N, C-alpha and C positions, 0 to 999 in steps of 0.2 A: 801739520797735523795737530789736533786738539784732543784733550780729555775734557769732554763737554759738561758744563753746568753741574758739576758734582756737588753733592751736599753730604754733610756728616751730621747725623741727628743724635743728640744726647738727651736721654730721658732720665728724669729723676725717679728712680725705682720706688714704687710703693708710696710716693709722696701723698697720694690721696688718703692714705691711712696714717701717714706720719704728720700730717698737718694738725693744727689745733683741733681738739675734739669739741664738737658743738655741745653746748650744755642744754640738755633737754630734760624736762620734768618727767621722770619715770615714776610709774606707780609701783610701789613695793607692797606686795600683799601676801603676807604669810600669817595674818591674824588668826585668832581662834585656836592657838596651840592648846592642846590638852594632854594631861598626863593622869594616870590613875590617882584618884583622891584617896588619901589615907584618913580614915575617920578620926584617928588619934591626934591630928594636928589642927590647931585653931589659934586665933589671936586670943590673948588673955591680958589681964591687968591693964586694960586701956590701949593695948596695941592695935595697930591697923596697917593695912597695906600702904606702903610709902612710895612716893615718886621722887627720884633724884634726877635733876636736870643738869646735863653736862654742857659746859661752855665749849664751843667749837668754832673754828673759823668758817666764814661764809663760803670760802672757796679754797682749794688747795691745788697748786700747780705742780705736777710731777713729770719729770723727764720721761719721755716715751719709753726709753730703754733702760730706765733705772733698775737697779737690782731689787729683788724682793726684800721686804723688811718694813720696819716701822716708819710710818709717815707722820704721825701726830699722836701725842698723848695729852689728854686734857688735864686741867688742875683737879685735885681731889675734891670730892663733894661728899658730905655725910647727910643722911636723912634728917629732916627737920623735926620729925616726930618720932614716936616709938613704934618699932615693928616687933614688939614683944609677942612671942608665941609660946605655946605649950604643946609638945608632942608626947602623948602617953605611950606610943609605940615607936620603935625604931623606924625611921622614915628616910627615903632617899632625898638628896638635896642637890642643888647645882643650878646652872644657867640654862634657860630656854631661849633659843634664838627665835625672834619674831620677824626677821627680815631675810630669812634664807633657810636652807635645810639644817636640821639639827645634826651636829657632828656626833661621832661616836662617844660613848661614855668615857670620860677621862680626858677628852680633847679640850683645848683652851682657846682655839681660834674658831670664830663663827662666820661662815661665808655670808657675803652680802650679794643678794640677787636683785635684779631689776627686771620686771615683767617676765619673771621665770628664767632669766639668763644670768650666768655667772659674770660678775663685773670685774673679776681679778682683784677684788678687795675682800678683806675680812676684818673683824674687830675682835678685841679682847676686852673683857670686863675685868678691870684691875681691882682686886679686893684686898684692901689692907696691904697694898704694895705688891701683890702676887696675882698673876692671871688666874681667874676663877675657872674651874673645870665644869664641863657640861653636866646636865642633870643625871642623877643616878650614881654619882661618884662616891659621895660620903654619906653614911647614915647619920641621922640626927635624932636625938631623943632628949626629953627633959624640957626645961623652960629657960627662956632667955631671949636676947635680942641679937641673933647671929649676924644680922646685916647692918647693925647700927655702928658701922666703922667707916673709914674713908673709902671712897670708890673713885675710879677714873675710867675714862673711855680711851682706848688705844686703837688707832686705825693702821692697818697693815696692808701692804701690797703683796699679793700672792701669785700674780700672773699678769698676763697682758691686760691692760686697762680697757674695759668696754666703753664704747662711745656713748655719750649722753648720760653719764652716771651722776645722779643726784641722790645723796643719802638723806633721807627725810628727817626733818626736825619736827618736834611737836607731837610725835607719835611714839608709842613704845617700841623700842628696838629689841629689847630683851627683858626677861624676868629672872629675878632671883627667887627660886621656888624651893619649898621644902614640903615633901609629902603631898604634892599636888596643890599646895597653897602658895599662891604668888605673894611673896612677902615684900619684895622691892621691885619697882619698875624703873628701867633706865630709859630716859628720853633725852634727845639732843635739843639744845636750845634753839638751833636754827638748822636749815638745810646746809649740807656741804656739797658744793658743786665741784666736781673733779675736772680739772683741765690738764690735758697732756701737753707738756712743753716740747715744742718742735719748731723748726724754721719752715718757711714756705720755700720750695725749690722748684721754680718753673722749668719746663722743658726748654731746651735751646737748640736751634738749628744753625749750623755753621756752613755758610757757602764757601767752599774751598776755591771756587772760581774756575775759569777755563785756563788750561796750561798747554803750551806748545810741546810737542814731543821732543823738540830740540833742547828743552830745559834739562832733559835727562841724558846722562853720559854713559850709563851702564848700570849694572847691578850695584845696589847700595848708594846710588845717587838719589837726589830728592829735589822736589820743587821748593819754591818759596813757601813759607808757612803763613797761616792765618791765625790771628789772636782771637780768643773768645773767653768769656767768663761763665762760670757756674755761680748763680746768684743764691744767696741765703738771705731771705728777707723776713722781717718781722720776727726775729729770734727773741724769745722772752729772756728776761734776766733769770738768774738762779740755777741754770744748768751747770754741771761740773765741766763738761767738755763736749765737743762735737768732733766726730771722726767721719771719714768718708772713704769710699772705695770705688774705683772705676773698673767695670768688667766689660769685655767685648761680647757682642752678640754674634760675631762671626769667628771663624777660625783664626787663631794666632799664627802668623806666618814666621815672625822672628821675635821670639820672646824677649831676648836681651835688648832689642831695639824698640819694643812695644809697637810692632807693626802688625796690623790685622788685615784680614782679607776683605774684599769688597762683598757687598750683599747680592742677593739674587736679582735685584732690579738693575744691576750694572752690566754693561756690555764691554767696557774697557778691560783689558787684560795686561798682565805684566807689572802691575803696581798694586800696592796696598796703601793703607792710611797709617801714619805714625803719630802717636800722641806724645806731646812734650809739655813740660811745665811752663810757667809764665816766663822763665828766664831762658828757655830754649833747650834745657836738658831733657833727656829721655825720662818720661814719667812712667814708673812701674805699674803694670796692669795688675788688677786684683790684689793690690797691697793696701792695707789699712793705714791711712794717714790721719794725723790729728790736725785739725784746723786751729792754728795758733792765734788767729786774730780775734776770736770770740772773747767778749768782755763779760764775765760772769755777773758783775754788779749792775750792768745797764742793759745787756742784750743789744739789739740793733739789727742792722742790715749790712751784709758783707758780700764780697765776691771772691771767688777763687780763680786766679788766672791760669789759662792753658794756651797751648798752641797746637795746631795740627797741620800736617802736610802729606803730600803724596810721596811714596818711597818706592823706588824701582826694585822689583823682586825677581824679574826674569830678563833674559837677554833681549827679548823683543817686546815692544809695547804695542797694543792695539787700541786705537782711540775709541771713545764712546763715554757714556755716562759712567761715573765711578763713585758709588755711594757706600756708606757703611753706617753703623750705629753702635753706640756704647751706652751702658747703663750706669748711673750714679746712685749709689746707695749711701744714705746718711744714717748715722746713729747718734742718738742724743742721750747723754748720761748725766 
């Protein structure tokens, strides 16, 4: 008797979205922001609207599952000219976002949108070492150069990174405004192309082969095992760690032995499929494991070795096709 032509298919879960993000030029269009003008504010004593250009990297690679937080902070830049103004009445001041929705008054993170969609990124306008708050926060009156101090641009991850994110250089991303008068404009020196760091993990099919019924001697006996590898290719440098988890897509028959049921395409009975590590020990299902072979400084391509075999679960075995599948989930930090 035979258990015929069985296969065990292993699929890299969500790898289509965990692979490297394509860099696509997105149009960011939130121009034309306007706030009520206060007639009491204007440039004076030779002051004029100033533009500060922030030095930024051409691209940033961020681990797909990295925690939210700061990704980059630019060097400080001060306006080259005078932004001297006079406000004869008390007027609101603060930052106006030009590449996403305006946050609530008092907030200091400004969402970055591409084609109307949230990118999972925001920026802060660092003013004299402190994140500047959104328009309307502080009243200003009198005369002076309130923005003639050091400024910096800080990029922050706030959620899942959107595909194809390019933060635009050469255009105004935000205004420092007082009383509806744009006093200082912030411009990035170049585009920032965001790339999500992840390995490519192809699906793998494991032919477990044909096995004679005589190989099995009773419940808890098993066939010879088949070796296979889960590949991690084109892993970029710079990630902190790679973890992985293998989950069954069928019923777990014996959890302590990592034996799972055959799928609906199977006609064989009395057996399941057992998952082992590369050394032949039982590999725990649905347990998060760290891949220790990843080299942070260089990246590269790797394999994770496993073995699989048939495992007798009932007193009697019926021959026929015996298939199952499991899902591999990778996480990149």
